[in-house]
C-alpha positions as a Python dict, from the first residue, in 0.01 Angstrom:
ca = {
    (1, 'M'): (0, 0, 0),
    (2, 'R'): (-37, -373, -119),
    (3, 'R'): (-362, -514, 37),
    (4, 'D'): (-197, -858, 80),
    (5, 'G'): (108, -679, 269),
    (6, 'P'): (-79, -756, 647),
    (7, 'L'): (-171, -1097, 543),
    (8, 'L'): (200, -1225, 427),
    (9, 'G'): (316, -1059, 766),
    (10, 'L'): (93, -1278, 975),
    (11, 'T'): (167, -1588, 780),
    (12, 'A'): (527, -1494, 828),
    (13, 'I'): (453, -1469, 1246),
    (14, 'A'): (244, -1778, 1225),
    (15, 'A'): (520, -1985, 1025),
    (16, 'V'): (768, -1850, 1312),
    (17, 'L'): (601, -1944, 1562),
    (18, 'A'): (500, -2300, 1449),
    (19, 'L'): (802, -2394, 1389),
    (20, 'W'): (936, -2229, 1745),
    (21, 'H'): (667, -2477, 1881),
    (22, 'V'): (775, -2794, 1677),
    (23, 'A'): (1172, -2725, 1773),
    (24, 'T'): (1116, -2702, 2161),
    (25, 'V'): (884, -3064, 2151),
    (26, 'A'): (1095, -3206, 1934),
    (27, 'T'): (1370, -3174, 2139),
    (28, 'G'): (1217, -3154, 2490),
    (29, 'V'): (1392, -2854, 2580),
    (30, 'P'): (1311, -2771, 2951),
    (31, 'R'): (1041, -2502, 3014),
    (32, 'W'): (1287, -2268, 3188),
    (33, 'L'): (1508, -2261, 2923),
    (34, 'L'): (1302, -2178, 2609),
    (35, 'P'): (912, -2230, 2663),
    (36, 'S'): (686, -2316, 2392),
    (37, 'P'): (461, -2054, 2216),
    (38, 'L'): (172, -2268, 2398),
    (39, 'M'): (333, -2224, 2694),
    (40, 'I'): (383, -1843, 2687),
    (41, 'A'): (13, -1813, 2539),
    (42, 'E'): (-102, -2005, 2876),
    (43, 'T'): (121, -1806, 3094),
    (44, 'L'): (-58, -1495, 2900),
    (45, 'V'): (-359, -1601, 3038),
    (46, 'E'): (-327, -1750, 3392),
    (47, 'Q'): (-125, -1404, 3443),
    (48, 'S'): (-326, -1200, 3279),
    (49, 'T'): (-413, -992, 3635),
    (50, 'A'): (-80, -899, 3673),
    (51, 'I'): (9, -832, 3359),
    (52, 'A'): (-253, -564, 3306),
    (53, 'F'): (-108, -407, 3653),
    (54, 'H'): (211, -396, 3533),
    (55, 'M'): (135, -338, 3193),
    (56, 'S'): (-56, 8, 3266),
    (57, 'A'): (239, 136, 3451),
    (58, 'T'): (467, 103, 3185),
    (59, 'L'): (209, 221, 2910),
    (60, 'L'): (148, 578, 3138),
    (61, 'E'): (538, 614, 3164),
    (62, 'S'): (597, 590, 2768),
    (63, 'L'): (281, 783, 2690),
    (64, 'L'): (382, 1059, 2869),
    (65, 'G'): (747, 1052, 2754),
    (66, 'L'): (630, 1012, 2446),
    (67, 'G'): (433, 1345, 2489),
    (68, 'A'): (729, 1516, 2642),
    (69, 'A'): (980, 1407, 2345),
    (70, 'A'): (751, 1500, 2071),
    (71, 'L'): (671, 1845, 2246),
    (72, 'L'): (1024, 1952, 2304),
    (73, 'G'): (1150, 1759, 2017),
    (74, 'I'): (926, 1931, 1727),
    (75, 'G'): (992, 2264, 1915),
    (76, 'L'): (1361, 2247, 1889),
    (77, 'A'): (1328, 2098, 1544),
    (78, 'I'): (1164, 2467, 1484),
    (79, 'V'): (1364, 2686, 1658),
    (80, 'M'): (1703, 2519, 1466),
    (81, 'D'): (1516, 2569, 1149),
    (82, 'R'): (1446, 2966, 1187),
    (83, 'M'): (1763, 3023, 1393),
    (84, 'P'): (2090, 2854, 1187),
    (85, 'R'): (2319, 3000, 1454),
    (86, 'V'): (2106, 2768, 1729),
    (87, 'R'): (2123, 2473, 1501),
    (88, 'A'): (2505, 2494, 1439),
    (89, 'A'): (2546, 2483, 1776),
    (90, 'I'): (2322, 2256, 1924),
    (91, 'Y'): (2298, 1988, 1603),
    (92, 'P'): (2645, 1815, 1720),
    (93, 'I'): (2545, 1791, 2126),
    (94, 'L'): (2211, 1609, 1985),
    (95, 'V'): (2400, 1364, 1810),
    (96, 'L'): (2645, 1333, 2073),
    (97, 'S'): (2404, 1266, 2313),
    (98, 'Q'): (2324, 992, 2123),
    (99, 'T'): (2671, 808, 2179),
    (100, 'V'): (2607, 752, 2552),
    (101, 'P'): (2412, 427, 2644),
    (102, 'I'): (2061, 509, 2804),
    (103, 'I'): (2130, 213, 3052),
    (104, 'A'): (2435, 441, 3212),
    (105, 'I'): (2184, 736, 3234),
    (106, 'A'): (1917, 567, 3399),
    (107, 'P'): (2082, 485, 3722),
    (108, 'L'): (2131, 843, 3762),
    (109, 'L'): (1824, 963, 3655),
    (110, 'V'): (1655, 764, 3977),
    (111, 'I'): (1949, 917, 4211),
    (112, 'W'): (1809, 1270, 4111),
    (113, 'L'): (1441, 1190, 4070),
    (114, 'G'): (1396, 904, 4313),
    (115, 'Y'): (1188, 561, 4203),
    (116, 'G'): (868, 696, 4137),
    (117, 'I'): (773, 763, 3803),
    (118, 'A'): (981, 1074, 3661),
    (119, 'P'): (1263, 912, 3573),
    (120, 'K'): (1107, 657, 3352),
    (121, 'I'): (906, 942, 3177),
    (122, 'V'): (1285, 1103, 3132),
    (123, 'V'): (1447, 787, 2977),
    (124, 'V'): (1126, 772, 2756),
    (125, 'A'): (1173, 1128, 2635),
    (126, 'I'): (1558, 1088, 2591),
    (127, 'V'): (1504, 791, 2390),
    (128, 'C'): (1238, 940, 2162),
    (129, 'F'): (1365, 1313, 2147),
    (130, 'F'): (1618, 1257, 1889),
    (131, 'P'): (1441, 1074, 1618),
    (132, 'M'): (1178, 1306, 1637),
    (133, 'A'): (1370, 1632, 1658),
    (134, 'V'): (1580, 1513, 1371),
    (135, 'S'): (1304, 1398, 1149),
    (136, 'T'): (1122, 1722, 1209),
    (137, 'L'): (1461, 1928, 1103),
    (138, 'D'): (1454, 1697, 799),
    (139, 'A'): (1135, 1775, 727),
    (140, 'L'): (1147, 2145, 766),
    (141, 'Q'): (1478, 2177, 548),
    (142, 'R'): (1342, 2019, 268),
    (143, 'V'): (1054, 2209, 195),
    (144, 'D'): (1019, 2341, -145),
    (145, 'S'): (1228, 2656, -172),
    (146, 'D'): (996, 2783, -506),
    (147, 'A'): (709, 2754, -295),
    (148, 'V'): (849, 2962, -8),
    (149, 'S'): (971, 3230, -233),
    (150, 'L'): (697, 3260, -400),
    (151, 'L'): (486, 3330, -95),
    (152, 'R'): (771, 3584, -25),
    (153, 'A'): (738, 3735, -319),
    (154, 'M'): (365, 3782, -241),
    (155, 'G'): (456, 3972, 54),
    (156, 'A'): (365, 3740, 284),
    (157, 'T'): (534, 3709, 650),
    (158, 'G'): (767, 3465, 780),
    (159, 'Q'): (479, 3377, 1029),
    (160, 'Q'): (273, 3315, 723),
    (161, 'V'): (489, 3098, 486),
    (162, 'F'): (547, 2890, 781),
    (163, 'L'): (183, 2818, 840),
    (164, 'R'): (96, 2819, 477),
    (165, 'V'): (365, 2613, 323),
    (166, 'R'): (683, 2499, 567),
    (167, 'W'): (440, 2306, 851),
    (168, 'P'): (204, 2159, 625),
    (169, 'A'): (517, 2021, 371),
    (170, 'A'): (708, 1922, 666),
    (171, 'L'): (419, 1710, 829),
    (172, 'P'): (486, 1356, 625),
    (173, 'G'): (837, 1362, 797),
    (174, 'I'): (715, 1467, 1151),
    (175, 'F'): (493, 1185, 1138),
    (176, 'S'): (757, 981, 1010),
    (177, 'G'): (969, 1069, 1332),
    (178, 'L'): (695, 1014, 1554),
    (179, 'R'): (610, 633, 1428),
    (180, 'I'): (999, 583, 1491),
    (181, 'G'): (980, 767, 1814),
    (182, 'V'): (645, 553, 1940),
    (183, 'T'): (815, 216, 1896),
    (184, 'Y'): (1112, 357, 2130),
    (185, 'G'): (892, 431, 2395),
    (186, 'I'): (813, 92, 2553),
    (187, 'I'): (1186, -16, 2528),
    (188, 'G'): (1290, 314, 2699),
    (189, 'A'): (1011, 270, 2994),
    (190, 'I'): (1079, -60, 3027),
    (191, 'V'): (1471, -6, 3052),
    (192, 'G'): (1389, 272, 3320),
    (193, 'E'): (1207, -5, 3523),
    (194, 'W'): (1530, -216, 3496),
    (195, 'V'): (1704, 34, 3717),
    (196, 'G'): (1438, 124, 3958),
    (197, 'A'): (1029, 61, 3984),
    (198, 'S'): (800, -103, 4205),
    (199, 'Q'): (593, -170, 3886),
    (200, 'G'): (620, -219, 3554),
    (201, 'L'): (675, -494, 3305),
    (202, 'G'): (1057, -430, 3310),
    (203, 'I'): (1047, -525, 3705),
    (204, 'Y'): (800, -785, 3623),
    (205, 'M'): (1062, -949, 3409),
    (206, 'L'): (1310, -916, 3627),
    (207, 'R'): (1126, -1112, 3895),
    (208, 'A'): (1053, -1376, 3681),
    (209, 'V'): (1425, -1386, 3590),
    (210, 'D'): (1529, -1424, 3948),
    (211, 'Q'): (1305, -1728, 3956),
    (212, 'L'): (1389, -1879, 3623),
    (213, 'Q'): (1021, -1843, 3495),
    (214, 'T'): (1126, -1799, 3149),
    (215, 'D'): (737, -1813, 3013),
    (216, 'R'): (704, -1539, 3207),
    (217, 'V'): (940, -1326, 3070),
    (218, 'F'): (865, -1439, 2770),
    (219, 'A'): (481, -1332, 2797),
    (220, 'A'): (616, -990, 2927),
    (221, 'I'): (814, -972, 2599),
    (222, 'A'): (482, -1048, 2362),
    (223, 'V'): (272, -760, 2550),
    (224, 'A'): (534, -495, 2510),
    (225, 'A'): (602, -582, 2153),
    (226, 'A'): (186, -555, 2116),
    (227, 'M'): (208, -226, 2274),
    (228, 'S'): (481, -124, 2013),
    (229, 'V'): (250, -241, 1756),
    (230, 'T'): (-93, -80, 1912),
    (231, 'L'): (107, 280, 1940),
    (232, 'F'): (255, 285, 1588),
    (233, 'S'): (-72, 188, 1430),
    (234, 'A'): (-251, 464, 1639),
    (235, 'V'): (14, 720, 1484),
    (236, 'L'): (-14, 526, 1129),
    (237, 'W'): (-421, 589, 1176),
    (238, 'L'): (-359, 997, 1273),
    (239, 'E'): (-163, 1022, 998),
    (240, 'R'): (-408, 862, 778),
    (241, 'R'): (-656, 1115, 901),
    (242, 'V'): (-437, 1405, 891),
    (243, 'L'): (-255, 1313, 593),
    (244, 'P'): (-543, 1179, 380),
    (245, 'W'): (-326, 1218, 35),
    (246, 'K'): (-18, 1089, 152),
    (247, 'D'): (0, 728, 9),
    (248, 'D'): (187, 544, 268),
    (249, 'G'): (404, 265, 181),
    (250, 'S'): (487, 101, 489),
}
């Protein structure tokens, strides 16, 4: 990984924000239509208490949903890897499930589970489940067959082959699925909150839109983006601790 990668990324973000600020000031666009980055920063400070309250709700929903998605997705992938007939039956259903917009499912979950935290957790789990399951299954399928054959020739059981070869070799792919999944977690929670919630960044954004407080909407978007980046970085940090030999190119 290039050492100047993060610096280049930060420079690009700073350049975009600077151009944004200059454009809003030069054109005199109204605050309710497109606030400048400086206005959004001021709103973040002014609304820090309210945003922190709603952020904590969204973060909790995301973490619980991500945990459920990881357990179910990785678990199902292992089952599909070990049982080809199960894979043949379930995999098409998994693919088909991705054709249904989550925004269409969320209202049904509210009807079935109420307006509490449960439907938001389920939405996050649904959104994050597919990439985790598919990445894990693909990683398990790509394990070196020669290493597997060697252990079997030495009399290793199926469980021993899985624990000593297949699982360790699949970990990089599993972490790739986790990295993809966590970036969807915050989005899933916010979508669930749009449909029905009393707290969370999603409902905070809807209330701001109703009052044409665009600066608050952008502030919530900035916080949501920061949360996603933080979760992504946490998974990347964990991956580097578990797989110190892996040279991550991201």
